[in-house]
C-alpha positions, 0 to 999 in steps of 0.5 A, a space after each residue: 710558371 710557378 713564379 708567374 702564378 705567384 706574381 699574378 696573385 700579388 698584382 691582383 691583390 692590389 688591383 682589388 684594393 685599387 678597384 675597392 677604393 677607387 669605385 664604389 657600388 653604384 645601381 647602374 652607372 655607364 661602364 667605366 673604361 679599363 685603364 682611364 681616369 673617368 668623370 662621374 656627373 649628374 650631367 652625364 646621367 641625364 646625356 645617358 637616360 634618353 627615352 628611360 627615365 628610370 636610373 641613378 641620378 648620376 653616372 661615368 661618362 667616359 666617352 665624354 670626359 675620359 683622358 688618356 691611359 693612366 700612366 705608371 710612373 715606373 713599371 718595375 717587377 713585383 716580388 714573388 710570394 706564396 700562399 700563407 705568407 703575411 703581407 703588411 699594408 700601410 695606407 695613409 689614414 682610416 680618418 678618409 672613406 678613400 682609404 677605408 675602402 682600401 682597408 677592405 679591398 686589401 683583407 678581401 683580396 688577401 682572404 681570396 689569395 690565401 694571403 694575410 694581409 694586416 692593413 695599417 694607418 697614420 691617425 690623421 692624413 698629415 701625421 707623417 711622424 706617425 705614418 713612418 713609426 708605423 712602418 717601423 713597427 711593421 719592419 719589425 714584424 717581419 712581413 714578407 713584404 710590406 705595400 706602402 702608400 706614403 702621406 708625403 714623398 719622404 717621410 717613409 724613406 727611413 722606414 724603407 731603408 730599415 725594410 731593405 736592412 731586413 730583406 723585406 720587399 716593399 712595393 710603393 702603391 698609390 702616392 710616390 716615394 721619393 726615388 732620388 731621396 731613397 737612392 741617396 739613403 741608399 734604399 730601394 723598392 721592390 715594386 712601384 704602381 702609381 697613377 698620373 695624378 696630373 691627368 685626374 686634376 686636369 679631367 675635373 677642371 676641364 668639366 668645370 670649364 665646360 660648366 661655365 661655358 664660353 663667358 668663363 669665370 673666376 675659379 679657385 683650386 683647393 689642394 690637399 697636403 702641400 708636397 703630397 704627390 697626389 695634391 701636387 698632381 692634381 693641382 698642376 693638372 688642374 692649373 694647367 686646364 684653367 690657365 690655358 682657357 679663355 676667360 678663365 681666372 684663377 683667383 685662389 689656390 690654397 691647401 685644404 691638407 685634405 680636411 673638410 672643416 678646412 675647405 669649408 673655411 677656405 671656400 667661405 673666405 674665397 667667397 667673401 673676397 670673390 662673390 662672382 666666384 664660378 668654380 673651385 676644383 678640390 684635390 679630393 671628394 672630402 674637401 669638395 663636400 665641405 666646399 659644398 656645405 659652404 656653398 649651402 650656407 652663403 646661398 651661393 651653391 647654384 652659382 659655383 661648379 665644385 669637383 672633387 677626386 675619389 668617388 667616395 659614397 658620400 660624394 656619389 649621394 651628394 651628386 644624386 641629390 643635385 649637390 656636388 657637380 662631379 668626381 673623378 674616379 679611376 677605373 676598377 683595374 687600372 694598372 693591371 693586366 687581367 688574370 694571366 697576362 703576366 707578360 708586362 712583367 
């Protein structure tokens, strides 16, 4: 029983962090279906207003847009931890609001669970070398466990191996650390928790297709960092939907590197090459907001549907203003059973 309680504390710590990162507070949105990705859009709010005009200018619409239950890449038992122990959490960067919220969730959960959580990150979303150096510094501090979200599948492999040798438990949360590369380096993970990123891209693309209607049109995809698990998955999901929809043509797939200015420039260039563009899917909200700005500068926003992923606060506000068309949000407790339900482990 004692071990079960300890495991509950660990997965609650992670689930609260995921909750904080994935779903920003809102006035009164429709309920998010547990275990599912959900699309957030102004259209959903219009469907739900009915006779009452009061309420937010956006809402979640799981009934119309939710996909199948998100899948774990690999379900593994989490290590036992004790109150008072120190846990290191390595996120991608504090330059992105998504990861800022993740940091706050970790720290709040740690305080509630009686576990000290120290959160560290790379300076930017593309600094793979710095993230590995940060992991090595965390290993040297001798945490009881480290929860790691890599920039790309391979950059943290050497650091995980060094943690293994020091007897530090390593849990991979979110974007995957490549299992084959880790095995070749004689390393391993003590826990792995991730989601189906491909479903997120498919959900956003289906929304864009719905907005375009039977006439379809030209669409583009702006990826994150090439090779990053969430970027590749979301791109594949969106690409599959677009390619399998009649009258929809993908005219451009380019990496935006999770950067707002890069996405702005890409969107401007795509518009110049394809002035009849009708839709753009972005692999995160930061890039989607840059695309919205580019479309506004070109007086094209009303002609192009834009959807992102993450449901950060600024995306929510943009949807409320009628700018960004939609974003995909993960449900609060996407990967975890409720407190006390330890049978999955």
